[in-house]
C-alpha positions in Angstrom: 130.3 84.3 125.9 126.9 83.8 127.4 125.3 80.4 127.0 122.0 81.6 128.3 121.0 84.9 130.1 118.5 84.3 132.8 116.1 87.2 132.8 113.5 87.7 135.5 111.2 90.5 134.5 113.9 92.2 132.5 115.9 92.7 135.7 119.3 91.7 134.2 121.5 94.4 132.8 124.7 93.8 130.8 127.2 96.6 130.4 130.5 97.0 128.5 132.8 99.4 130.2 134.8 100.9 127.2 132.4 102.5 124.8 134.1 103.9 121.8 133.3 104.3 118.1 133.9 100.7 117.2 132.0 97.5 117.7 131.3 96.2 121.2 132.2 92.6 122.3 129.7 90.2 120.7 128.8 88.9 124.2 126.9 92.1 124.9 124.9 92.0 121.7 124.2 88.3 122.4 122.9 89.1 125.9 120.7 91.8 124.4 119.2 89.3 121.9 118.6 86.9 124.8 116.4 89.5 126.6 118.9 91.4 128.9 118.9 95.2 128.8 122.2 96.4 127.5 124.1 99.6 128.2 127.5 101.1 128.1 130.0 103.0 130.2 131.9 105.5 128.2 135.7 104.7 128.3 137.5 105.9 131.3 140.9 106.0 129.7 141.6 109.4 131.4 140.8 107.8 134.7 138.2 109.0 137.1 139.4 112.6 137.2 139.9 112.8 133.5 136.6 111.8 132.0 135.5 109.8 129.1 136.9 112.1 126.5 139.1 109.6 124.5 138.6 107.9 121.2 140.6 105.4 119.3 142.4 106.5 116.1 144.4 103.9 114.3 144.9 101.8 117.5 146.0 104.9 119.5 143.9 106.6 122.2 143.5 110.3 121.9 141.4 113.0 123.5 138.3 114.0 121.7 139.1 117.1 119.7 135.6 118.2 118.9 131.9 117.9 119.8 131.6 115.6 116.7 134.3 113.2 118.3 132.5 113.1 121.6 129.0 112.7 119.9 130.3 109.8 117.9 130.9 107.8 121.0 127.4 108.5 122.4 125.8 107.8 119.0 127.6 104.5 118.8 126.2 103.4 122.1 122.7 104.4 121.2 122.9 102.9 117.7 124.0 99.6 119.2 120.9 99.4 121.2 122.1 100.8 124.5 119.3 101.7 126.9 121.6 103.7 129.1 125.1 105.2 128.9 127.2 105.8 132.1 129.5 108.7 131.8 132.5 109.8 133.9 131.8 112.9 136.1 134.4 115.2 134.3 132.8 114.6 131.0 129.2 114.9 132.3 130.0 118.5 133.6 132.1 119.6 130.7 130.1 122.4 129.0 131.6 121.5 125.6 129.8 118.2 125.5 126.4 119.5 126.7 124.8 119.5 123.1 125.8 115.8 122.7 124.1 114.9 126.0 121.0 116.8 125.1 120.7 114.9 121.8 121.4 111.6 123.4 118.8 112.3 126.1 116.2 113.1 123.5 117.0 109.8 121.7 116.8 107.8 125.0 113.4 109.3 125.8 112.2 107.4 122.7 113.4 104.1 124.1 110.9 102.3 126.4 113.0 101.1 129.4 
């Protein structure tokens, strides 16, 4: 846990590398409350070549089966105050997820970074 987050002109970024539909570690939120910019990397459970297209269901990891599944991961990151979301390349170029990215991009445009 962070005792203090030294921030110099909002230069510090704190990222969690397993974004999913559930809550993040409290350390990330605490860093954000202390002035750090927070962001997320979508989970890479499928590896660098498989993408970020996995969700937790009852303590099991399974592929996203719909746009709503994938959107729920992005929405969670934005709703938790993320100012950026890092996405694995296979997911970024998957045409099935483009509507989710467009919606997330519009929401991020409203955040002053």
